[in-house]
C-alpha positions as a Markdown table, in Angstrom:
| # | Residue | x | y | z |
|---|---|---|---|---|
| 1 | Met | 23.3 | 42.9 | -30.1 |
| 2 | Asn | 21.6 | 42.7 | -33.6 |
| 3 | Lys | 23.2 | 39.9 | -35.6 |
| 4 | Glu | 22.1 | 41.6 | -38.8 |
| 5 | Asn | 24.5 | 44.5 | -38.1 |
| 6 | Ile | 27.6 | 42.2 | -37.6 |
| 7 | Lys | 29.5 | 42.3 | -40.9 |
| 8 | Lys | 33.1 | 42.1 | -39.7 |
| 9 | Val | 34.4 | 40.3 | -36.6 |
| 10 | Val | 37.9 | 40.3 | -35.1 |
| 11 | Leu | 38.7 | 37.0 | -33.5 |
| 12 | Ala | 41.2 | 36.2 | -30.8 |
| 13 | Tyr | 42.8 | 33.2 | -32.5 |
| 14 | Ser | 45.3 | 30.7 | -31.2 |
| 15 | Gly | 44.7 | 27.8 | -33.7 |
| 16 | Gly | 43.6 | 25.6 | -30.8 |
| 17 | Leu | 40.5 | 23.6 | -30.7 |
| 18 | Asp | 38.1 | 26.3 | -29.6 |
| 19 | Thr | 39.2 | 29.1 | -31.9 |
| 20 | Ser | 39.7 | 26.8 | -34.9 |
| 21 | Ile | 36.0 | 25.9 | -35.1 |
| 22 | Ile | 34.9 | 29.4 | -34.2 |
| 23 | Ile | 35.8 | 30.8 | -37.6 |
| 24 | Pro | 33.3 | 28.6 | -39.6 |
| 25 | Trp | 30.8 | 28.9 | -36.7 |
| 26 | Leu | 30.8 | 32.7 | -36.9 |
| 27 | Lys | 30.4 | 32.6 | -40.7 |
| 28 | Glu | 27.5 | 30.1 | -40.3 |
| 29 | Asn | 25.7 | 32.1 | -37.6 |
| 30 | Tyr | 26.6 | 35.7 | -38.3 |
| 31 | Asn | 25.6 | 36.3 | -41.9 |
| 32 | Asn | 28.7 | 34.9 | -43.5 |
| 33 | Cys | 30.6 | 37.8 | -41.8 |
| 34 | Glu | 34.3 | 38.6 | -42.5 |
| 35 | Val | 36.5 | 37.1 | -39.8 |
| 36 | Ile | 39.8 | 38.7 | -39.1 |
| 37 | Ala | 42.0 | 36.5 | -36.9 |
| 38 | Val | 44.5 | 37.9 | -34.4 |
| 39 | Ser | 47.1 | 35.9 | -32.7 |
| 40 | Gly | 49.3 | 37.4 | -30.0 |
| 41 | Asn | 52.7 | 35.8 | -29.8 |
| 42 | Val | 53.6 | 35.6 | -26.1 |
| 43 | Gly | 56.1 | 32.8 | -26.6 |
| 44 | Gln | 54.0 | 29.8 | -27.5 |
| 45 | Ala | 56.7 | 28.9 | -30.1 |
| 46 | Asp | 55.7 | 25.9 | -32.3 |
| 47 | Glu | 52.0 | 26.6 | -31.8 |
| 48 | Leu | 52.4 | 29.5 | -34.3 |
| 49 | Glu | 53.6 | 27.2 | -37.1 |
| 50 | Gly | 51.2 | 27.0 | -40.0 |
| 51 | Leu | 48.8 | 29.2 | -38.3 |
| 52 | Glu | 48.1 | 31.6 | -41.2 |
| 53 | Glu | 47.4 | 28.8 | -43.6 |
| 54 | Lys | 45.1 | 27.2 | -41.2 |
| 55 | Ala | 43.2 | 30.4 | -40.4 |
| 56 | Leu | 42.7 | 31.3 | -44.1 |
| 57 | Lys | 41.7 | 27.7 | -45.0 |
| 58 | Thr | 39.0 | 27.7 | -42.4 |
| 59 | Gly | 37.5 | 31.0 | -43.5 |
| 60 | Ala | 39.4 | 33.9 | -42.1 |
| 61 | Ser | 40.0 | 36.9 | -44.5 |
| 62 | Lys | 43.5 | 37.5 | -42.9 |
| 63 | Leu | 45.6 | 36.8 | -39.8 |
| 64 | Tyr | 47.6 | 39.2 | -37.7 |
| 65 | Ile | 50.4 | 37.6 | -35.8 |
| 66 | Leu | 51.7 | 40.1 | -33.2 |
| 67 | Asp | 55.1 | 39.7 | -31.5 |
| 68 | Leu | 54.3 | 40.7 | -28.0 |
| 69 | Thr | 57.1 | 38.8 | -26.2 |
| 70 | Asp | 59.1 | 41.8 | -25.1 |
| 71 | Glu | 56.1 | 43.8 | -23.9 |
| 72 | Phe | 54.8 | 40.7 | -22.2 |
| 73 | Val | 58.0 | 40.2 | -20.2 |
| 74 | Asn | 58.8 | 43.9 | -19.4 |
| 75 | Asp | 55.4 | 45.3 | -18.7 |
| 76 | Tyr | 53.5 | 42.3 | -17.3 |
| 77 | Ile | 55.8 | 39.5 | -16.1 |
| 78 | Ile | 58.5 | 41.5 | -14.4 |
| 79 | Pro | 56.2 | 43.9 | -12.5 |
| 80 | Thr | 54.2 | 40.9 | -11.2 |
| 81 | Met | 57.3 | 39.0 | -10.2 |
| 82 | Gln | 58.6 | 42.1 | -8.4 |
| 83 | Ala | 55.3 | 42.3 | -6.5 |
| 84 | Gly | 55.9 | 38.7 | -5.4 |
| 85 | Ala | 52.3 | 38.0 | -6.6 |
| 86 | Lys | 51.1 | 34.4 | -6.5 |
| 87 | Tyr | 47.5 | 33.3 | -6.6 |
| 88 | Glu | 47.2 | 30.3 | -4.3 |
| 89 | Glu | 50.9 | 29.3 | -5.4 |
| 90 | Tyr | 50.0 | 29.8 | -9.1 |
| 91 | Leu | 52.4 | 32.1 | -10.8 |
| 92 | Leu | 49.7 | 33.7 | -13.0 |
| 93 | Gly | 51.1 | 32.5 | -16.4 |
| 94 | Thr | 47.7 | 32.6 | -18.2 |
| 95 | Ser | 46.3 | 35.5 | -16.1 |
| 96 | Phe | 48.7 | 38.2 | -17.1 |
| 97 | Ala | 49.0 | 37.2 | -20.7 |
| 98 | Arg | 45.3 | 37.7 | -21.4 |
| 99 | Pro | 45.1 | 41.5 | -20.8 |
| 100 | Leu | 47.9 | 42.2 | -23.1 |
| 101 | Ile | 46.4 | 40.0 | -25.9 |
| 102 | Ala | 43.0 | 41.4 | -25.4 |
| 103 | Lys | 44.3 | 45.0 | -25.5 |
| 104 | Lys | 45.9 | 44.5 | -28.8 |
| 105 | Leu | 42.8 | 42.6 | -30.1 |
| 106 | Ala | 40.6 | 45.6 | -29.3 |
| 107 | Glu | 43.1 | 48.1 | -30.9 |
| 108 | Ile | 43.0 | 46.1 | -34.1 |
| 109 | Ala | 39.2 | 45.9 | -34.0 |
| 110 | Leu | 39.0 | 49.7 | -33.8 |
| 111 | Glu | 41.6 | 50.1 | -36.7 |
| 112 | Glu | 39.7 | 47.6 | -38.9 |
| 113 | Gly | 36.3 | 49.1 | -38.2 |
| 114 | Ala | 35.0 | 45.8 | -36.8 |
| 115 | Asp | 31.4 | 45.4 | -35.7 |
| 116 | Ala | 32.3 | 42.9 | -32.9 |
| 117 | Ile | 35.1 | 41.1 | -31.2 |
| 118 | Ala | 34.9 | 37.3 | -30.6 |
| 119 | His | 36.9 | 35.0 | -28.3 |
| 120 | Gly | 36.9 | 31.3 | -27.6 |
| 121 | Cys | 36.8 | 31.4 | -23.7 |
| 122 | Thr | 34.3 | 29.0 | -22.1 |
| 123 | Gly | 31.5 | 30.2 | -19.9 |
| 124 | Lys | 33.0 | 28.2 | -16.9 |
| 125 | Gly | 36.5 | 29.8 | -17.0 |
| 126 | Asn | 38.4 | 32.9 | -15.9 |
| 127 | Asp | 39.6 | 33.9 | -19.3 |
| 128 | Gln | 36.2 | 35.2 | -20.5 |
| 129 | Val | 36.4 | 37.8 | -17.7 |
| 130 | Arg | 40.1 | 38.7 | -18.4 |
| 131 | Phe | 39.5 | 39.2 | -22.1 |
| 132 | Glu | 36.3 | 41.2 | -21.8 |
| 133 | Leu | 37.5 | 43.5 | -19.0 |
| 134 | Ala | 40.6 | 44.3 | -21.0 |
| 135 | Ile | 38.5 | 44.9 | -24.2 |
| 136 | Lys | 36.2 | 47.2 | -22.2 |
| 137 | Ser | 39.2 | 49.3 | -21.2 |
| 138 | Val | 40.1 | 50.0 | -24.8 |
| 139 | Ala | 36.8 | 49.7 | -26.7 |
| 140 | Pro | 34.1 | 50.1 | -24.0 |
| 141 | Asn | 31.2 | 50.0 | -26.5 |
| 142 | Met | 32.4 | 47.2 | -28.7 |
| 143 | Pro | 30.0 | 44.2 | -28.9 |
| 144 | Ile | 31.6 | 40.9 | -27.8 |
| 145 | Ile | 30.7 | 37.5 | -29.2 |
| 146 | Ala | 31.4 | 34.5 | -26.9 |
| 147 | Pro | 30.3 | 31.4 | -28.8 |
| 148 | Trp | 30.6 | 29.2 | -25.8 |
| 149 | Arg | 27.7 | 31.2 | -24.3 |
| 150 | Glu | 25.6 | 30.8 | -27.5 |
| 151 | Trp | 26.2 | 27.6 | -29.3 |
| 152 | Ser | 24.8 | 24.1 | -28.6 |
| 153 | Ile | 28.2 | 22.5 | -28.2 |
| 154 | Arg | 28.7 | 21.3 | -24.6 |
| 155 | Ser | 32.1 | 19.5 | -24.5 |
| 156 | Arg | 35.5 | 19.3 | -26.2 |
| 157 | Glu | 34.4 | 15.9 | -27.7 |
| 158 | Glu | 31.5 | 17.7 | -29.5 |
| 159 | Glu | 34.0 | 20.4 | -30.6 |
| 160 | Ile | 36.1 | 17.7 | -32.2 |
| 161 | Asp | 33.0 | 16.3 | -33.9 |
| 162 | Tyr | 32.3 | 19.8 | -35.3 |
| 163 | Ala | 35.8 | 20.2 | -36.5 |
| 164 | Glu | 35.8 | 16.9 | -38.3 |
| 165 | Ala | 32.4 | 17.7 | -39.9 |
| 166 | His | 33.8 | 21.0 | -41.2 |
| 167 | Asn | 37.2 | 19.7 | -42.2 |
| 168 | Val | 39.0 | 21.8 | -39.7 |
| 169 | Pro | 42.5 | 20.3 | -39.1 |
| 170 | Leu | 43.5 | 19.7 | -35.5 |
| 171 | Lys | 46.8 | 18.8 | -33.8 |
| 172 | Ile | 45.2 | 16.9 | -31.0 |
| 173 | Thr | 43.3 | 13.6 | -30.7 |
| 174 | Arg | 40.6 | 12.6 | -28.4 |
| 175 | Glu | 43.2 | 10.8 | -26.2 |
| 176 | Thr | 45.6 | 13.9 | -25.9 |
| 177 | Asn | 42.8 | 16.4 | -25.6 |
| 178 | Tyr | 44.1 | 18.3 | -22.5 |
| 179 | Ser | 43.0 | 21.9 | -22.3 |
| 180 | Lys | 46.4 | 23.7 | -22.5 |
| 181 | Asp | 47.7 | 27.2 | -22.5 |
| 182 | Lys | 51.3 | 27.9 | -23.4 |
| 183 | Asn | 53.5 | 31.0 | -23.4 |
| 184 | Leu | 57.2 | 31.8 | -22.6 |
| 185 | Trp | 56.4 | 31.8 | -18.9 |
| 186 | His | 54.4 | 28.6 | -18.4 |
| 187 | Leu | 52.3 | 25.7 | -19.7 |
| 188 | Ser | 49.0 | 24.7 | -18.1 |
| 189 | His | 47.2 | 21.3 | -18.3 |
| 190 | Glu | 43.6 | 20.8 | -17.5 |
| 191 | Gly | 41.0 | 18.2 | -18.2 |
| 192 | Leu | 40.9 | 14.4 | -19.0 |
| 193 | Asp | 42.4 | 12.4 | -16.1 |
| 194 | Leu | 43.2 | 15.6 | -14.1 |
| 195 | Glu | 39.5 | 16.2 | -13.5 |
| 196 | Asp | 39.6 | 13.4 | -11.0 |
| 197 | Ala | 41.4 | 14.9 | -8.0 |
| 198 | Gly | 42.4 | 11.4 | -6.9 |
| 199 | Asn | 44.6 | 10.9 | -10.0 |
| 200 | Glu | 48.3 | 11.5 | -9.8 |
| 201 | Pro | 49.6 | 13.6 | -12.7 |
| 202 | Leu | 51.4 | 11.6 | -15.4 |
| 203 | Tyr | 54.7 | 13.4 | -14.9 |
| 204 | Glu | 56.7 | 10.4 | -16.0 |
| 205 | Lys | 54.6 | 9.6 | -19.1 |
| 206 | Lys | 56.3 | 10.6 | -22.3 |
| 207 | Gly | 54.8 | 13.7 | -23.9 |
| 208 | Phe | 52.8 | 14.9 | -20.9 |
| 209 | Leu | 55.5 | 17.5 | -19.7 |
| 210 | Glu | 56.7 | 19.8 | -22.4 |
| 211 | Met | 58.9 | 22.3 | -20.6 |
| 212 | Gly | 60.9 | 19.9 | -18.5 |
| 213 | Val | 61.1 | 16.5 | -16.9 |
| 214 | Ser | 59.8 | 14.9 | -13.7 |
| 215 | Pro | 62.2 | 15.4 | -10.7 |
| 216 | Leu | 62.6 | 11.6 | -10.8 |
| 217 | Asp | 64.1 | 11.9 | -14.3 |
| 218 | Ala | 66.3 | 14.9 | -13.5 |
| 219 | Pro | 70.1 | 14.6 | -13.2 |
| 220 | Asp | 71.7 | 13.2 | -10.1 |
| 221 | Glu | 74.1 | 16.1 | -10.0 |
| 222 | Pro | 73.0 | 19.7 | -9.0 |
| 223 | Thr | 73.2 | 22.7 | -11.3 |
| 224 | Tyr | 74.5 | 26.0 | -9.7 |
| 225 | Ile | 73.4 | 29.3 | -11.2 |
| 226 | Thr | 73.8 | 32.9 | -10.4 |
| 227 | Leu | 71.3 | 35.7 | -11.1 |
| 228 | Asp | 72.1 | 39.5 | -11.0 |
| 229 | Phe | 69.4 | 42.0 | -10.4 |
| 230 | Glu | 69.3 | 45.8 | -10.7 |
| 231 | Ala | 66.4 | 47.6 | -9.1 |
| 232 | Gly | 64.5 | 44.3 | -9.0 |
| 233 | Val | 65.0 | 43.5 | -12.6 |
| 234 | Pro | 67.1 | 40.4 | -13.7 |
| 235 | Val | 70.0 | 41.6 | -15.8 |
| 236 | Ala | 72.5 | 38.7 | -15.9 |
| 237 | Leu | 72.6 | 35.0 | -15.7 |
| 238 | Asn | 75.8 | 33.2 | -14.7 |
| 239 | Asp | 77.6 | 36.6 | -15.0 |
| 240 | Glu | 76.4 | 36.9 | -18.7 |
| 241 | Lys | 74.4 | 40.1 | -19.4 |
| 242 | Met | 71.0 | 39.3 | -21.0 |
| 243 | Ser | 67.6 | 40.8 | -21.4 |
| 244 | Ala | 64.9 | 39.7 | -19.0 |
| 245 | Lys | 63.3 | 37.7 | -21.8 |
| 246 | Glu | 66.5 | 35.9 | -22.6 |
| 247 | Ile | 67.0 | 35.1 | -18.9 |
| 248 | Ile | 63.6 | 33.6 | -18.6 |
| 249 | Leu | 64.0 | 31.4 | -21.7 |
| 250 | Lys | 67.4 | 30.2 | -20.4 |
| 251 | Leu | 66.0 | 29.6 | -16.9 |
| 252 | Asn | 63.2 | 27.6 | -18.5 |
| 253 | Glu | 65.9 | 25.4 | -20.1 |
| 254 | Leu | 67.9 | 25.0 | -16.9 |
| 255 | Gly | 64.9 | 24.6 | -14.6 |
| 256 | Gly | 63.1 | 22.2 | -16.9 |
| 257 | Lys | 66.2 | 19.9 | -17.1 |
| 258 | Asn | 66.3 | 19.8 | -13.3 |
| 259 | Gly | 62.5 | 19.1 | -12.8 |
| 260 | Ile | 61.8 | 22.6 | -11.4 |
| 261 | Gly | 58.5 | 24.4 | -11.6 |
| 262 | Leu | 55.8 | 21.8 | -11.4 |
| 263 | Leu | 52.6 | 22.7 | -9.6 |
| 264 | Asp | 49.5 | 20.5 | -9.0 |
| 265 | Ile | 46.8 | 22.8 | -7.7 |
| 266 | Ile | 43.1 | 22.8 | -7.0 |
| 267 | Glu | 42.4 | 26.5 | -7.3 |
| 268 | Asn | 39.4 | 28.7 | -6.7 |
| 269 | Arg | 38.3 | 30.1 | -9.9 |
| 270 | Leu | 36.9 | 33.6 | -10.2 |
| 271 | Val | 33.5 | 32.2 | -11.4 |
| 272 | Gly | 33.0 | 30.4 | -8.1 |
| 273 | Met | 34.1 | 26.8 | -8.7 |
| 274 | Lys | 37.2 | 24.9 | -7.9 |
| 275 | Cys | 39.3 | 23.4 | -10.7 |
| 276 | Arg | 42.3 | 21.2 | -10.9 |
| 277 | Gly | 45.3 | 22.1 | -13.0 |
| 278 | Val | 48.9 | 21.2 | -13.5 |
| 279 | Tyr | 51.3 | 24.0 | -14.3 |
| 280 | Glu | 54.9 | 24.0 | -15.7 |
| 281 | Thr | 56.8 | 27.2 | -14.8 |
| 282 | Pro | 60.5 | 26.2 | -14.5 |
| 283 | Gly | 62.1 | 29.6 | -15.2 |
| 284 | Gly | 59.4 | 31.5 | -13.3 |
| 285 | Glu | 59.8 | 29.6 | -10.1 |
| 286 | Ile | 63.5 | 30.1 | -10.2 |
| 287 | Leu | 63.1 | 33.9 | -10.9 |
| 288 | Tyr | 60.6 | 34.3 | -8.0 |
| 289 | Ala | 62.9 | 32.4 | -5.6 |
| 290 | Ala | 66.0 | 34.4 | -6.5 |
| 291 | His | 64.2 | 37.8 | -6.3 |
| 292 | Ser | 62.5 | 36.9 | -3.0 |
| 293 | Tyr | 65.9 | 35.8 | -1.6 |
| 294 | Leu | 67.5 | 39.1 | -2.6 |
| 295 | Glu | 64.7 | 41.1 | -1.0 |
| 296 | Thr | 65.3 | 39.4 | 2.4 |
| 297 | Leu | 68.7 | 41.1 | 2.3 |
| 298 | Thr | 67.7 | 44.5 | 1.0 |
| 299 | Leu | 64.2 | 45.4 | 2.2 |
| 300 | Asp | 63.5 | 46.7 | 5.6 |
| 301 | Lys | 61.1 | 44.8 | 7.9 |
| 302 | Met | 58.0 | 47.0 | 7.6 |
| 303 | Thr | 58.3 | 47.5 | 3.8 |
| 304 | Met | 58.8 | 43.7 | 3.3 |
| 305 | His | 55.8 | 42.8 | 5.5 |
| 306 | Lys | 53.5 | 45.4 | 3.9 |
| 307 | Lys | 54.6 | 44.2 | 0.4 |
| 308 | Gln | 53.9 | 40.6 | 1.3 |
| 309 | Glu | 50.4 | 41.6 | 2.5 |
| 310 | Leu | 49.7 | 43.6 | -0.7 |
| 311 | Ser | 51.0 | 40.9 | -2.9 |
| 312 | Ile | 47.9 | 38.9 | -2.3 |
| 313 | Thr | 45.7 | 41.8 | -3.5 |
| 314 | Phe | 48.0 | 42.3 | -6.5 |
| 315 | Ala | 47.7 | 38.5 | -7.4 |
| 316 | Glu | 43.9 | 38.6 | -7.1 |
| 317 | Leu | 43.7 | 41.7 | -9.4 |
| 318 | Val | 45.8 | 39.9 | -12.0 |
| 319 | Tyr | 43.9 | 36.6 | -11.6 |
| 320 | Asn | 40.6 | 38.4 | -11.8 |
| 321 | Gly | 41.4 | 40.2 | -15.0 |
| 322 | Gln | 41.7 | 43.6 | -13.4 |
| 323 | Trp | 45.0 | 44.6 | -14.8 |
| 324 | Phe | 43.8 | 47.9 | -16.3 |
| 325 | Thr | 42.5 | 49.3 | -13.0 |
| 326 | Pro | 43.6 | 52.3 | -10.8 |
| 327 | Leu | 44.3 | 49.9 | -7.9 |
| 328 | Arg | 46.7 | 47.7 | -9.9 |
| 329 | Glu | 48.5 | 50.7 | -11.2 |
| 330 | Ala | 48.8 | 52.2 | -7.7 |
| 331 | Leu | 50.1 | 48.9 | -6.4 |
| 332 | Ser | 52.7 | 48.7 | -9.2 |
| 333 | Ala | 53.8 | 52.2 | -8.3 |
| 334 | Phe | 54.4 | 51.1 | -4.7 |
| 335 | Val | 56.2 | 48.0 | -5.8 |
| 336 | Thr | 58.5 | 50.0 | -8.1 |
| 337 | Ser | 59.4 | 52.2 | -5.2 |
| 338 | Thr | 60.3 | 49.2 | -3.1 |
| 339 | Gln | 62.7 | 47.9 | -5.7 |
| 340 | Lys | 65.0 | 50.8 | -5.7 |
| 341 | His | 67.7 | 49.0 | -3.8 |
| 342 | Val | 66.9 | 45.4 | -4.8 |
| 343 | Thr | 70.2 | 45.1 | -6.5 |
| 344 | Gly | 72.7 | 42.3 | -6.1 |
| 345 | Lys | 73.6 | 38.7 | -6.9 |
| 346 | Val | 71.9 | 35.5 | -5.9 |
| 347 | Arg | 73.3 | 31.9 | -6.2 |
| 348 | Leu | 71.0 | 29.0 | -6.3 |
| 349 | Lys | 71.4 | 25.2 | -6.5 |
| 350 | Leu | 68.9 | 23.3 | -8.7 |
| 351 | Tyr | 68.4 | 19.7 | -7.8 |
| 352 | Lys | 65.6 | 17.2 | -8.7 |
| 353 | Gly | 62.8 | 19.7 | -8.4 |
| 354 | Asn | 64.3 | 21.7 | -5.5 |
| 355 | Ile | 65.7 | 25.3 | -5.5 |
| 356 | Ile | 68.3 | 25.5 | -2.7 |
| 357 | Lys | 69.7 | 28.8 | -1.6 |
| 358 | Ala | 73.4 | 29.0 | -2.0 |
| 359 | Gly | 74.4 | 32.6 | -1.3 |
| 360 | Val | 73.3 | 36.2 | -1.7 |
| 361 | Trp | 75.3 | 39.5 | -2.0 |
| 362 | Ser | 74.3 | 43.1 | -2.3 |
| 363 | Asp | 75.9 | 46.6 | -1.7 |
| 364 | Trp | 72.5 | 47.5 | -0.3 |
| 365 | Ala | 72.4 | 44.7 | 2.2 |
| 366 | Leu | 70.7 | 45.6 | 5.5 |
| 367 | Tyr | 72.0 | 42.5 | 7.0 |
| 368 | Ser | 75.0 | 43.0 | 9.2 |
| 369 | Glu | 77.2 | 40.1 | 10.3 |
| 370 | Glu | 78.7 | 42.3 | 12.9 |
| 371 | Leu | 75.3 | 43.0 | 14.5 |
| 372 | Ala | 73.9 | 39.5 | 14.1 |
| 373 | Thr | 76.9 | 37.6 | 15.4 |
| 374 | Phe | 76.8 | 35.2 | 18.4 |
| 375 | Gly | 80.4 | 36.0 | 19.0 |
| 376 | Glu | 81.9 | 39.0 | 20.7 |
| 377 | Asp | 81.1 | 42.4 | 19.2 |
| 378 | Asp | 81.5 | 46.1 | 20.0 |
| 379 | Val | 78.4 | 47.6 | 18.3 |
| 380 | Tyr | 75.5 | 46.1 | 20.4 |
| 381 | Asn | 75.0 | 46.6 | 24.1 |
| 382 | Gln | 72.8 | 43.7 | 25.1 |
| 383 | Ala | 71.8 | 45.5 | 28.4 |
| 384 | Asp | 69.8 | 48.0 | 26.3 |
| 385 | Ser | 67.3 | 45.3 | 25.6 |
| 386 | Ala | 66.0 | 45.3 | 29.1 |
| 387 | Gly | 64.6 | 48.9 | 28.8 |
| 388 | Phe | 63.2 | 48.1 | 25.4 |
| 389 | Ile | 61.3 | 45.0 | 26.7 |
| 390 | Asn | 59.8 | 47.0 | 29.6 |
| 391 | Leu | 58.4 | 49.6 | 27.2 |
| 392 | Phe | 57.3 | 47.1 | 24.5 |
| 393 | Gly | 55.6 | 45.0 | 27.2 |
| 394 | Leu | 54.0 | 47.9 | 29.1 |
| 395 | Pro | 50.5 | 47.4 | 27.6 |
| 396 | Ile | 50.6 | 43.7 | 28.5 |
| 397 | Lys | 51.7 | 44.5 | 32.1 |
| 398 | Val | 49.0 | 47.1 | 32.5 |
| 399 | Gln | 46.3 | 44.8 | 31.2 |
| 400 | Ala | 47.4 | 42.0 | 33.6 |
| 401 | Glu | 47.4 | 44.5 | 36.6 |
| 402 | Val | 43.9 | 45.7 | 35.8 |
| 403 | Ala | 42.7 | 42.1 | 35.4 |
| 404 | Lys | 44.1 | 41.1 | 38.8 |
| 405 | Lys | 42.6 | 44.2 | 40.5 |
| 406 | Asn | 39.1 | 43.4 | 39.2 |
| 407 | Glu | 39.5 | 39.7 | 40.2 |
| 408 | Lys | 39.7 | 40.9 | 43.8 |
């Protein structure tokens, strides 16, 4: 990439530490180029406050703020939840937001006639891959600038030094300088004391958790909820019809209050290293639990087992930034097919970080109390099982007979 040809750059802009200093850095290192900032609203709420003023003050020519919340929920979160996809227990909150943001970023870059796209992802993280693979799916020949792979800055402390020297306002201090990512699905925490795997997360420290409370601080009384699903999509909470987005937001409130959704994990990053993070996903954990519970009632054995097997592949594709691939699309088509009869109601009890099953109902239930009962019934002849066992165990019997014959 010839720097002399870079006159206009579209930047993925969150207003956080990394992207805040990238605007002046780009102008210093790329011919005082025009910088157009793009922020995708995926539910980060208060983080969007004052963003336009800040972007313009630090050198951007304009800022796009795109409301992506409905698309994020309907086209990314719900299909991933239906797949039951978890990456090493992680509910993929950052992972499936990045492809959507990057797709919109690339579309605006093409509309604006930009010469390059820039992002603030570090060279150690997964997000650089997620952003750039999504950009390639929309604008395959667009140059990409990743300052973390170019500049001399080597730490978040040095980033703060740069920000102070360039009068870039920050909402963080050196003491609260966790690396965070927030959207309507989750909040992640990395860095500082969490880099030592021997340190317990500061769940009870005021200000650490933002979406809820520690289970120790949750109420002593349980909260009962019901969730209704139609074809695998949540459609009502506590018998009140709502959109999937509204349900997630309300579940965040209920789950957070009850200490639900905390995950402390040492995960295997795509780039080859392990990293330690703490995630808050209160509504997401409840939604996954309810959906999975309903599937135990409505999916046949072979479909459920194959779906569980493929959920690992689905999660890896999402985690690795391969959302816009034929395999992910094919897996989503399979998942959609499996959801045809995942319709019904689930009741759960939330109590001090626990999600306790409290009942499930469906007109498509494959469970039959009449068949499963330990009491007397007229629908199952227990004597039939003898012939089944003889046929099912025939290969084992033949193997044993052959082994004994050859022993002699």
